[in-house]
C-alpha positions as CSV (number, residue, x, y, z in Angstrom):
1,M,0.0,0.0,0.0
2,N,1.4,3.4,-0.9
3,I,0.4,6.3,1.3
4,P,1.3,9.8,0.0
5,L,2.8,12.0,2.6
6,A,2.5,15.8,2.6
7,G,5.0,17.9,4.5
8,A,3.5,20.2,7.1
9,S,4.9,22.4,9.8
10,Q,3.8,23.7,13.1
11,I,3.7,27.3,14.3
12,D,3.8,28.1,18.0
13,G,4.4,31.1,20.2
14,T,3.5,32.9,23.4
15,L,1.4,36.1,23.6
16,R,2.0,38.5,26.4
17,R,0.8,42.0,27.3
18,P,3.5,44.7,27.3
19,D,3.7,44.4,31.1
20,G,4.6,40.7,30.7
21,R,1.2,39.2,31.8
22,A,0.0,36.2,29.6
23,L,-2.9,36.6,27.2
24,A,-4.9,33.6,28.2
25,G,-7.9,32.2,26.3
26,L,-7.5,34.5,23.3
27,G,-8.9,33.2,20.0
28,L,-6.4,33.3,17.2
29,E,-6.7,32.7,13.4
30,L,-4.0,31.7,10.9
31,V,-4.9,33.5,7.6
32,D,-3.4,32.5,4.3
33,A,-2.2,34.8,1.5
34,H,-5.7,34.8,0.0
35,G,-7.3,36.0,3.2
36,R,-8.8,32.6,4.1
37,V,-8.8,31.4,7.7
38,R,-6.9,28.1,7.5
39,A,-6.8,27.3,11.3
40,T,-8.0,28.6,14.6
41,T,-6.8,28.1,18.2
42,R,-6.9,29.6,21.6
43,T,-4.0,30.7,23.8
44,E,-3.4,28.6,26.9
45,F,-3.3,29.9,30.5
46,D,0.3,31.1,30.0
47,G,-0.3,32.7,26.5
48,F,1.1,29.7,24.6
49,F,-0.6,28.8,21.2
50,L,0.0,26.1,18.7
51,F,-1.0,25.5,15.1
52,E,-0.2,21.9,13.9
53,A,0.0,20.4,10.4
54,V,0.3,23.8,8.6
55,P,0.8,23.3,4.9
56,S,3.3,25.5,2.9
57,D,2.1,29.0,2.3
58,Q,2.4,32.6,3.5
59,Y,0.3,33.3,6.6
60,R,-0.7,36.1,9.0
61,L,-1.7,35.6,12.6
62,R,-4.6,37.6,13.8
63,I,-6.9,37.8,16.8
64,S,-10.3,36.3,16.0
65,P,-13.0,38.9,15.2
66,R,-15.2,37.1,17.7
67,E,-13.0,38.5,20.5
68,T,-15.1,41.6,21.0
69,S,-13.6,42.2,24.4
70,A,-10.0,42.2,23.2
71,K,-8.8,45.7,22.3
72,L,-5.5,44.2,21.0
73,T,-3.7,43.9,17.7
74,I,-0.7,41.8,16.8
75,N,1.7,44.2,15.2
76,A,5.0,42.2,15.2
77,L,3.8,39.4,12.9
78,A,3.5,40.7,9.4
79,A,4.0,37.4,7.6
80,I,4.9,33.9,8.5
81,P,6.4,32.0,5.6
82,V,6.0,28.2,5.8
83,G,8.2,26.3,3.3
84,H,7.9,22.9,1.8
85,D,10.2,21.2,4.3
86,P,8.5,20.3,7.6
87,A,9.6,22.6,10.3
88,S,8.7,24.1,13.6
89,I,8.3,27.9,13.6
90,H,8.5,29.5,17.0
91,L,7.3,33.0,17.4
92,G,8.7,34.5,20.7
């Protein structure tokens, strides 16, 4: 039996406020170069987030529009390039 394998990466990071406190329970979206939401996740109690099995493309990370209480923006992440070789991308 032949099973085709597609390379995929993971993207993880930790979100914190300027004063160092974790941003817990915040909804995040991984948006591709065409503006489509490709994955969603929530930050953990310590601000950690993880997107698994991310195919090759160019992505932006944004706060979910459903987060009406969050008056935050993610400025530091303009684009996240994910190549064809599986990798782990860590965003500080």
